[in-house]
C-alpha positions in Angstrom: 0.0 0.0 0.0 1.3 3.4 -0.9 1.8 6.2 1.7 0.1 9.5 1.1 2.1 12.6 1.7 1.1 16.3 1.3 2.9 19.0 -0.6 4.0 21.8 1.8 3.6 25.5 1.1 7.2 25.8 -0.1 6.9 22.6 -2.3 8.5 20.2 0.2 7.4 16.7 1.0 8.3 14.5 4.0 9.3 11.0 3.2 7.7 8.5 5.6 10.0 7.2 8.3 9.8 3.6 7.1 10.9 4.7 3.6 13.8 6.7 5.0 14.8 3.8 7.3 14.5 1.1 4.6 16.8 3.1 2.2 19.1 4.3 4.9 18.4 8.0 4.2 19.6 10.7 6.5 19.0 14.5 6.5 21.2 16.1 3.9 21.5 13.0 1.7 21.3 13.9 -2.0 18.3 12.7 -4.0 17.5 12.9 -7.7 14.0 14.0 -8.8 12.6 13.5 -12.3 9.3 13.3 -14.1 8.1 10.1 -15.7 4.8 11.0 -17.5 2.4 12.0 -14.7 4.7 10.5 -12.0 7.5 12.0 -9.9 10.4 9.7 -9.4 12.7 10.3 -6.4 15.9 8.3 -6.1 18.8 8.2 -3.7 21.8 9.5 -5.6 24.4 6.8 -6.0 26.9 6.9 -3.1 30.6 6.5 -3.6 31.8 2.9 -3.3 34.0 3.7 -0.3 31.0 5.0 1.6 29.1 1.9 0.7 31.9 -0.4 2.0 32.1 1.6 5.2 28.3 1.2 5.7 28.4 -2.5 5.3 31.5 -2.8 7.5 34.0 -4.0 5.0 36.5 -1.3 5.5 
């Protein structure tokens, strides 16, 4: 089931806590935003490989 969020007065949206947690998003993380027809697609910007390794504890 999809979450429903509201568009704020300044154009901001708040991603649901579970979405942020599942993707490991933190305040300040860069995201990409693009249009796909009538849809808005938000993706986490690819992280540097070294940051990924640090996150998974292989460094």
